[in-house]
N, C-alpha and C positions, 0 to 999 in steps of 0.2 A: 735695423730693418733688413730683412732678407733682400739680396740683390735682385732676385727674380721678381719678387713682389714690387720692389721699387721701380723696376723696368716697366711692369704692366701698369702700375699706378701712373707713372709719367706718361706712358703711351695713351692711357685713357684720358688723362687731363689734357694732353695735346689734342686729342680728337675733339673734346668738348670745347676747348678754347679756340680751336681752329674754326669750328662752326660759328662761334660768336663773331670772329673776325670776318668770315665769309659774309655773314648777314650785314655787318657794318659796311663792308666794301660794296655789296650789292646796292645798298641804299645810296651810297655815294655815286656809284656808276649810274643808277637810275635817275639821279638828279641832273646828270649831264653837265655840259659846260667844260671849261678848261680844268676845273678841279677833278672831274671824272676822267678826263684824258690823262692828266698827270698820274692819277691813282692807277689807271690801267697800265701805264708804262712802268710805274714803280713795282706793281704786282708781278709783272712778267720778269723784270730784272731781278727782283728778290728771289724768285723761284729758281732761276738759273744759277744764281750765286749760292743759294742754299743747297741745291743738289750737288754742286761742285764741292762745296765744303764738306758735306756729308760723305761724299765719295772719297775725298782725300783722307778724312778722319778714319774711315773704314779701312782704306789701304794701309794706313799707318798703324792699324791695330787697335783703334779706339773701341771701347766697349759700346754696345748698343745704347746703354743708358746715357752715355756721354753725348752721343749723336742726337738722341731724343731731347735731352736737356737743351742742346743748342737750338733746335727747332722751337722748343717752348719759349726760350728767351726772346726769339725774334717775334713769335706770335704775340707774346705779352706786350712787347714794344709797339707792335701794330695796333693792338687793342687800345692802349693808352693814347696813341696818336689819333686814332679814329674817333675816340670819345671826347676829345677836347672840343 
């Protein structure tokens, strides 16, 4: 598969999968309580760590596809966790 195509495919899938996770998180936050509080903290922490990791990967010369794949892996993990 062409690397440019693979990049755009992964980026498109990341956008779609992220929307699913955002919806699941919004439902959890809307329910309130301690679980919502924990999810909010987790969400902020994950974002800080993710942007740091992506920045380091980029500085070390990682391909954009590699960075996007890392984000997709975390998003899939969140989807599985939130749908249990």
